[in-house]
C-alpha positions as CSV (number, residue, x, y, z in Angstrom):
1,M,-108.3,-24.8,-48.9
2,T,-111.5,-25.0,-47.0
3,E,-111.8,-24.6,-43.3
4,S,-111.6,-28.4,-42.7
5,E,-108.7,-29.3,-45.0
6,Y,-105.1,-29.7,-44.2
7,V,-101.9,-30.2,-46.5
8,R,-101.6,-34.0,-46.2
9,R,-100.4,-37.2,-47.6
10,I,-103.1,-39.9,-48.2
11,R,-102.9,-43.5,-49.6
12,S,-106.1,-45.1,-50.4
13,G,-106.5,-48.6,-48.9
14,A,-108.6,-51.5,-49.5
15,S,-112.4,-51.5,-49.3
16,G,-113.9,-52.3,-46.0
17,K,-110.7,-51.5,-44.2
18,P,-110.1,-48.8,-41.5
19,V,-109.0,-45.2,-42.1
20,F,-105.7,-44.6,-40.2
21,F,-104.9,-41.1,-39.3
22,V,-101.3,-40.4,-38.2
23,F,-100.3,-37.0,-36.5
24,H,-96.8,-35.7,-36.3
25,G,-95.0,-34.0,-33.5
26,T,-93.8,-30.3,-33.3
27,G,-91.5,-29.7,-36.2
28,G,-92.5,-32.7,-38.0
29,N,-94.8,-32.8,-41.1
30,E,-97.0,-35.2,-43.0
31,N,-94.1,-37.5,-43.8
32,Q,-93.0,-38.2,-40.2
33,F,-95.3,-41.2,-39.7
34,F,-96.9,-41.9,-43.1
35,E,-94.6,-44.9,-44.0
36,F,-94.7,-46.0,-40.4
37,G,-98.7,-46.0,-40.6
38,S,-98.6,-47.7,-43.9
39,Q,-96.5,-50.5,-42.5
40,L,-98.7,-50.9,-39.2
41,L,-101.9,-51.2,-41.4
42,P,-100.9,-52.1,-45.0
43,D,-104.5,-52.4,-46.1
44,A,-105.8,-49.3,-44.4
45,T,-106.3,-45.9,-46.0
46,V,-103.5,-43.8,-44.3
47,V,-103.9,-40.1,-43.8
48,A,-101.3,-37.7,-42.7
49,P,-102.1,-34.2,-42.1
50,R,-99.6,-31.2,-41.6
51,G,-100.4,-28.9,-38.6
52,D,-101.6,-25.6,-39.9
53,V,-99.8,-23.6,-37.2
54,S,-96.2,-22.5,-37.3
55,E,-94.1,-22.1,-34.3
56,N,-90.8,-20.4,-35.4
57,G,-91.1,-22.4,-38.6
58,A,-92.1,-25.7,-36.8
59,P,-95.4,-27.0,-37.8
60,R,-97.9,-27.8,-35.1
61,F,-101.6,-28.5,-34.8
62,F,-102.4,-25.6,-32.3
63,K,-100.7,-22.8,-30.7
64,R,-99.0,-22.6,-27.2
65,T,-98.0,-19.6,-25.2
66,A,-95.0,-21.4,-23.7
67,E,-93.8,-25.1,-23.2
68,G,-96.7,-27.0,-21.7
69,I,-99.1,-24.0,-21.7
70,Y,-101.6,-24.2,-24.5
71,D,-103.7,-21.4,-26.2
72,M,-107.0,-23.0,-25.3
73,E,-108.9,-20.9,-27.7
74,D,-106.7,-22.1,-30.5
75,L,-106.9,-25.6,-29.2
76,Q,-110.6,-25.4,-29.5
77,R,-110.3,-24.1,-33.0
78,A,-107.8,-26.9,-34.1
79,T,-110.1,-29.6,-32.5
80,S,-113.2,-28.5,-34.3
81,K,-111.3,-28.3,-37.6
82,M,-109.8,-31.8,-36.9
83,V,-113.1,-33.3,-36.2
84,A,-114.5,-32.1,-39.4
85,F,-111.5,-33.2,-41.4
86,V,-111.6,-36.7,-40.0
87,N,-115.2,-37.1,-40.5
88,D,-115.1,-36.0,-44.1
89,I,-112.4,-38.4,-44.9
90,A,-113.8,-41.2,-43.0
91,Q,-117.1,-40.8,-44.8
92,A,-115.5,-40.3,-48.3
93,H,-113.7,-43.7,-47.8
94,Q,-116.6,-45.6,-46.1
95,A,-114.3,-46.4,-43.1
96,S,-115.0,-49.7,-41.2
97,A,-113.2,-48.1,-38.3
98,I,-111.6,-44.7,-37.5
99,I,-108.1,-45.1,-36.0
100,G,-105.6,-42.5,-34.8
101,L,-101.9,-42.4,-34.0
102,G,-100.1,-39.3,-32.8
103,F,-96.7,-38.3,-31.2
104,S,-96.3,-35.4,-28.8
105,N,-98.2,-32.4,-30.3
106,G,-99.9,-35.0,-32.6
107,A,-101.0,-37.1,-29.7
108,N,-102.4,-33.9,-28.1
109,I,-104.7,-32.9,-30.7
110,L,-105.7,-36.6,-31.1
111,A,-106.4,-36.8,-27.5
112,N,-108.4,-33.5,-27.4
113,V,-110.5,-34.8,-30.3
114,L,-111.1,-37.9,-28.3
115,I,-112.0,-36.0,-25.2
116,Q,-114.4,-33.7,-26.7
117,E,-116.0,-35.7,-29.5
118,G,-114.8,-39.3,-29.3
119,V,-114.8,-39.8,-33.2
120,F,-111.9,-42.4,-33.2
121,D,-112.8,-46.0,-32.5
122,A,-109.1,-46.6,-31.4
123,A,-106.1,-44.4,-30.7
124,V,-102.5,-44.6,-30.0
125,L,-101.2,-41.5,-27.9
126,M,-97.5,-41.5,-27.9
127,H,-96.1,-39.1,-25.2
128,P,-99.3,-36.9,-24.9
129,L,-99.5,-34.0,-22.7
130,I,-102.9,-32.8,-21.5
131,P,-102.2,-30.1,-18.8
132,F,-105.8,-29.5,-17.9
133,R,-108.8,-31.4,-16.5
134,P,-111.0,-32.7,-19.3
135,A,-114.7,-32.6,-19.0
136,P,-116.4,-36.0,-18.7
137,N,-117.6,-37.7,-22.1
138,A,-119.8,-40.6,-22.0
139,A,-119.1,-41.2,-25.8
140,L,-115.7,-42.5,-24.8
141,A,-117.1,-45.6,-23.4
142,G,-115.7,-48.6,-25.2
143,R,-113.2,-46.9,-27.2
144,R,-109.7,-48.5,-27.2
145,I,-106.8,-46.3,-26.2
146,L,-103.0,-47.0,-25.9
147,I,-100.8,-44.5,-24.2
148,T,-97.0,-44.8,-24.6
149,A,-94.7,-42.9,-22.4
150,G,-91.2,-42.3,-20.8
151,K,-90.7,-42.4,-17.2
152,R,-88.2,-39.7,-17.5
153,D,-89.9,-37.6,-20.1
154,P,-89.2,-33.9,-19.4
155,I,-92.1,-32.8,-21.8
156,S,-94.8,-35.3,-20.7
157,P,-94.5,-35.6,-17.0
158,V,-95.5,-39.2,-15.4
159,A,-98.1,-37.5,-13.2
160,L,-100.1,-36.0,-16.1
161,T,-99.8,-39.2,-18.1
162,L,-101.3,-41.2,-15.3
163,A,-104.0,-38.5,-14.9
164,L,-104.9,-38.9,-18.5
165,E,-104.9,-42.6,-18.3
166,T,-107.1,-42.4,-15.2
167,Y,-109.5,-39.9,-17.2
168,F,-110.0,-42.4,-19.9
169,S,-110.6,-45.2,-17.6
170,K,-113.3,-43.2,-15.8
171,Q,-115.0,-42.6,-19.0
172,N,-115.2,-46.6,-19.4
173,A,-112.8,-46.5,-22.3
174,S,-110.4,-49.5,-22.7
175,V,-107.0,-48.0,-21.9
176,S,-103.6,-49.2,-21.4
177,T,-100.2,-47.6,-21.0
178,E,-96.8,-48.8,-22.3
179,W,-93.7,-47.3,-20.3
180,H,-90.1,-47.2,-21.1
181,S,-87.3,-45.8,-18.9
182,G,-86.3,-42.9,-21.0
183,G,-87.7,-39.6,-22.1
184,H,-89.5,-38.1,-25.0
185,E,-88.2,-40.5,-27.7
186,I,-89.9,-43.4,-29.2
187,Q,-88.3,-46.8,-28.0
188,S,-88.8,-50.3,-29.4
189,N,-91.2,-51.6,-26.8
190,E,-93.4,-48.8,-27.8
191,V,-93.5,-50.0,-31.4
192,D,-94.1,-53.7,-30.3
193,A,-97.0,-52.4,-28.1
194,I,-98.5,-50.4,-31.0
195,R,-98.3,-53.4,-33.4
196,A,-100.1,-55.7,-30.7
197,F,-102.8,-53.0,-30.2
198,L,-103.5,-52.7,-34.0
199,L,-103.7,-56.3,-34.7
200,P,-107.6,-56.5,-34.7
201,Y,-107.5,-53.8,-37.6
202,L,-105.2,-55.8,-40.0
């Protein structure tokens, strides 16, 4: 395995369609959102990597030192690796658009790729947590971003979700947020919002 590769599932889609990357949460794997991604964009190439970090046996995309406290050096390593992985696959499949969807830890690696490099034309961030102040990035202008969140989420606090939404807005990205009244679980209104968000890529 090279430095830009992950264990993953991949389903090749139709010519001229997007490549759709789906990223699992802590303890998930490449199967967690693979079928969901295939249902959302049935003609896209769907790619589901498995995080290359183990936290007590639970796969993750980067290390943390405690709940909500990231190993920033490893986050940088993971972000650089993911950028190379995404670009390699998108080029190989001649993607018409590069789209990402991630939940929890998967949303966090997706968000940090956006923050640092852009890369994705559109992204769905389900219950992300970015507990630091990102640097400005003019490359985010025009990117489409959907955040989904729970108003009682103990892992992704409302204040930090709003701060991330504000950050993307200040970079002139097209960002919207879908809330539900619960916690860190995915609810039906989130799925409905994701389907509507992805309609332009069908």
